[in-house]
C-alpha positions as CSV (number, residue, x, y, z in Angstrom):
1,M,-5.3,-9.1,8.4
2,W,-6.1,-5.4,7.8
3,A,-2.6,-4.6,6.5
4,H,-2.8,-7.4,3.9
5,T,-6.4,-7.1,2.7
6,A,-8.1,-4.0,4.2
7,S,-11.0,-6.4,4.7
8,S,-13.9,-5.6,6.9
9,S,-15.3,-9.2,6.5
10,G,-16.3,-10.6,9.9
11,R,-15.6,-14.1,8.7
12,A,-12.0,-13.2,7.6
13,Y,-11.3,-11.9,11.2
14,I,-12.9,-14.9,12.9
15,D,-11.0,-17.3,10.6
16,A,-7.7,-15.5,11.3
17,L,-8.4,-15.8,15.1
18,V,-9.2,-19.5,14.7
19,D,-6.0,-20.0,12.7
20,A,-4.1,-18.2,15.6
21,G,-5.5,-20.8,18.1
22,F,-8.5,-19.1,19.6
23,D,-11.8,-21.0,20.2
24,K,-14.5,-20.2,17.7
25,S,-17.2,-21.0,20.2
26,A,-16.0,-18.2,22.4
27,M,-16.3,-15.5,19.6
28,Q,-18.9,-12.9,18.6
29,V,-18.9,-10.8,15.4
30,T,-21.2,-8.0,14.2
31,E,-22.8,-8.0,10.7
32,D,-20.8,-7.1,7.6
33,L,-23.8,-5.4,6.0
34,T,-26.2,-2.7,7.2
35,T,-30.0,-3.3,7.3
36,V,-30.2,-1.8,3.7
37,G,-27.5,-4.0,2.3
38,N,-24.6,-1.6,2.3
39,A,-21.1,-2.5,3.6
40,A,-20.8,-1.8,7.3
41,E,-18.6,1.2,8.2
42,S,-17.0,-0.9,10.9
43,I,-17.4,-4.4,12.4
44,Q,-16.7,-5.5,15.9
45,F,-15.4,-8.9,16.9
46,S,-14.5,-10.5,20.2
47,V,-13.2,-13.6,21.9
48,R,-14.0,-14.6,25.5
49,W,-10.7,-14.9,27.3
50,G,-10.9,-17.0,30.4
51,D,-13.7,-16.4,32.8
52,R,-13.4,-12.6,33.1
53,Q,-12.0,-10.9,30.0
54,C,-12.6,-10.4,26.3
55,L,-10.3,-9.5,23.5
56,V,-12.4,-7.0,21.5
57,G,-11.6,-5.5,18.1
58,Q,-13.1,-3.0,15.7
59,V,-12.1,-2.6,12.0
60,G,-13.5,-0.9,9.0
61,P,-13.2,2.2,6.8
62,S,-14.6,4.4,9.5
63,T,-12.0,3.4,12.1
64,G,-8.8,3.9,10.1
65,E,-6.4,1.5,11.7
66,P,-7.8,-1.6,13.5
67,V,-8.5,-1.1,17.3
68,T,-8.1,-3.8,19.8
69,M,-8.3,-4.0,23.6
70,V,-8.8,-6.4,26.5
71,M,-11.9,-5.7,28.5
72,D,-14.0,-7.2,31.2
73,Q,-16.8,-9.6,30.2
74,L,-20.4,-8.5,30.5
75,A,-22.4,-10.0,33.3
76,E,-23.9,-12.7,31.2
77,G,-20.4,-13.8,29.9
78,R,-20.7,-12.1,26.6
79,C,-18.3,-9.6,25.2
80,L,-20.4,-7.5,22.7
81,V,-23.7,-5.7,23.5
82,G,-26.6,-6.3,21.1
83,R,-27.3,-8.7,18.3
84,T,-24.3,-10.4,16.7
85,R,-23.9,-12.7,13.8
86,S,-24.1,-16.5,14.0
87,I,-20.7,-18.1,13.6
88,D,-21.7,-21.4,12.0
89,W,-19.4,-21.7,9.1
């Protein structure tokens, strides 16, 4: 995704993960824009993977190359801390 478009659009990454076979209802993504309307320096996205793990990624101009890792889920079954964007498209 990053190599082809250098996009930091959360929707683009969620759509790519869905196309790869991941369940959209198991995903979280942060906002594309800051509170003042500027493009975010980076976005984070995640997919719950089973009952214990998450695939977590970060991409954007401030990160250089995309970063991904598999991490343990948080206690409440979420992958990202804080407010995330509704994935209702």
